[in-house]
C-alpha positions as CSV (number, residue, x, y, z in Angstrom):
1,M,-17.0,24.5,21.4
2,I,-17.2,27.2,18.7
3,N,-20.2,29.5,18.7
4,M,-21.6,28.9,15.3
5,G,-24.1,31.9,15.6
6,I,-24.7,34.6,13.1
7,T,-21.7,35.4,11.0
8,T,-20.9,38.6,9.1
9,H,-18.1,37.4,6.8
10,G,-20.3,35.3,4.5
11,M,-17.7,32.5,4.4
12,C,-19.3,29.9,6.7
13,R,-19.6,27.4,3.8
14,T,-16.0,27.7,2.6
15,S,-13.2,25.2,3.2
16,I,-11.1,27.8,5.0
17,Y,-13.9,28.4,7.5
18,G,-14.1,24.6,8.0
19,I,-10.4,24.5,8.7
20,W,-10.8,27.2,11.3
21,C,-13.6,25.4,13.0
22,N,-11.8,22.1,13.0
23,M,-8.6,23.7,14.4
24,I,-10.5,25.1,17.3
25,N,-12.5,21.9,17.9
26,R,-9.5,19.6,18.0
27,C,-7.9,21.9,20.6
28,E,-11.0,22.5,22.7
29,N,-13.7,19.8,22.3
30,P,-13.0,16.6,24.2
31,N,-15.7,14.9,22.1
32,V,-13.7,15.3,18.9
33,P,-11.6,12.2,18.0
34,N,-8.4,14.2,17.4
35,F,-8.7,16.0,20.8
36,K,-6.2,13.5,22.3
37,N,-3.5,14.7,19.9
38,Y,-4.1,18.4,20.4
39,G,-6.2,19.7,23.3
40,D,-5.2,16.8,25.6
41,R,-1.5,17.7,24.9
42,G,-2.1,21.4,25.8
43,I,-2.1,22.7,22.2
44,K,-4.2,25.8,22.0
45,V,-5.4,28.3,19.4
46,C,-4.1,31.9,20.1
47,E,-6.7,34.4,21.3
48,R,-6.5,36.4,18.1
49,W,-7.5,33.4,15.9
50,R,-9.8,31.8,18.5
51,N,-11.9,34.9,18.8
52,S,-12.1,36.0,15.2
53,F,-12.3,34.0,12.0
54,E,-11.6,37.2,10.1
55,A,-8.3,37.6,11.9
56,F,-7.4,34.0,11.2
57,Y,-8.3,34.5,7.5
58,A,-6.3,37.8,7.3
59,D,-3.2,35.9,8.5
60,V,-3.5,32.7,6.5
61,G,-5.6,33.5,3.4
62,N,-7.2,30.8,1.2
63,K,-5.9,27.2,1.4
64,P,-3.7,26.4,-1.6
65,E,-4.7,23.2,-3.5
66,G,-3.3,20.0,-2.0
67,M,-2.1,21.8,1.2
68,S,-3.2,21.7,4.8
69,L,-2.7,23.8,7.9
70,D,0.5,22.8,9.8
71,R,2.0,24.0,13.1
72,W,5.5,25.0,12.1
73,P,8.3,25.5,13.0
74,D,7.3,24.2,16.4
75,K,5.2,21.1,15.9
76,N,4.4,21.0,19.6
77,G,3.5,24.7,19.7
78,D,0.1,26.4,19.6
79,Y,-1.7,27.6,16.5
80,E,-0.7,31.2,16.2
81,P,0.5,33.7,13.6
82,T,4.2,32.9,14.1
83,N,3.7,29.1,14.1
84,W,1.9,28.0,11.0
85,R,2.3,27.2,7.3
86,W,0.5,25.6,4.4
87,A,2.1,22.2,4.0
88,T,2.0,19.2,1.7
89,T,1.1,15.8,2.9
90,Q,4.8,14.8,2.9
91,E,5.7,18.0,4.9
92,Q,3.0,17.2,7.4
93,R,4.4,13.6,7.7
94,I,7.9,14.9,8.3
95,N,6.6,17.4,10.9
96,S,4.5,14.8,12.8
97,R,5.4,12.9,15.9
98,P,6.6,9.3,15.3
99,K,3.9,6.7,15.9
100,S,4.3,4.8,19.1
101,Y,2.9,1.4,19.7
102,G,3.8,1.4,23.3
103,L,7.3,0.5,24.7
104,C,6.6,-3.2,24.4
105,N,5.8,-3.1,20.7
106,Q,8.5,-0.8,19.4
107,R,11.1,-2.2,17.1
108,W,14.5,-0.8,18.1
109,F,17.6,-1.2,15.9
110,Y,21.3,-0.3,15.8
111,G,22.8,1.8,13.1
112,H,26.6,1.9,12.5
113,G,27.8,4.7,10.3
114,P,30.7,4.9,7.9
115,S,32.5,7.5,10.2
116,G,32.0,5.5,13.4
117,E,28.6,6.9,14.2
118,M,26.4,4.6,16.3
119,I,22.7,5.1,16.9
120,I,20.0,3.3,18.6
121,E,16.6,4.2,17.2
122,N,13.1,3.0,16.6
123,N,12.1,5.2,13.7
124,Q,13.6,4.4,10.3
125,S,12.1,7.5,8.6
126,H,13.7,9.8,11.3
127,V,17.1,8.2,10.7
128,A,16.7,8.4,6.9
129,R,15.9,12.2,7.2
130,I,18.8,13.0,9.6
131,F,21.5,11.1,7.7
132,K,20.1,11.6,4.2
133,L,19.5,7.9,3.6
134,N,16.7,6.0,2.0
135,R,14.1,4.6,4.4
136,T,13.3,1.6,2.2
137,S,17.0,0.8,2.0
138,I,17.3,0.9,5.8
139,S,14.4,-1.6,5.9
140,T,16.1,-3.8,3.3
141,C,19.2,-3.9,5.5
142,L,17.1,-4.7,8.6
143,C,15.5,-7.6,6.8
144,G,18.9,-9.0,5.9
145,K,18.5,-8.5,2.1
146,C,21.6,-6.3,1.9
147,A,24.5,-5.6,4.3
148,Y,25.1,-1.9,3.8
149,H,23.4,1.3,2.7
150,K,25.7,4.3,1.9
151,G,28.2,2.8,4.3
152,W,25.7,2.3,7.1
153,R,25.0,-1.1,8.6
154,F,21.6,-1.7,10.4
155,Q,20.5,-4.5,12.6
156,W,17.5,-5.2,14.9
157,I,18.2,-5.2,18.6
158,P,17.3,-8.7,19.8
159,K,14.4,-9.1,22.1
160,Q,15.2,-10.0,25.7
161,K,13.9,-13.3,27.1
162,G,10.2,-12.9,27.9
163,E,9.9,-9.6,26.1
164,T,6.9,-9.1,23.8
165,R,7.0,-6.9,20.8
């Protein structure tokens, strides 16, 4: 829990101060809903930032309009001066972990590429990013509305008997 005692910086009502408080809380406070995605996974705030809002502010400055604090380039790393950026919502989405609905509920599919590539995957957005494809077109192929997208063919992996998804 952050000590919200007397401050000397005069910024306790600013959005950047709120970002700093929320960053620490999601890494340290098990009563915060996002703790499971941060503190429970071992993600920490470096000592420099944890112990001093002023040091954090000196490193990151004011939040640009439409941006949020992102751990980057290591999305599994700690919050520290060498692992952060201001990111757009789309950049945050690209840098996030894929949603998992449990092994029983994941939808796996095959992808056959124009140069003989073959992939087995459960994340259409990930495949689209890696191979410079359109995620919606991958979905269209998986639904059977078209056969190919940029030379790629996609198909769902059939469920096994008794398997629930």
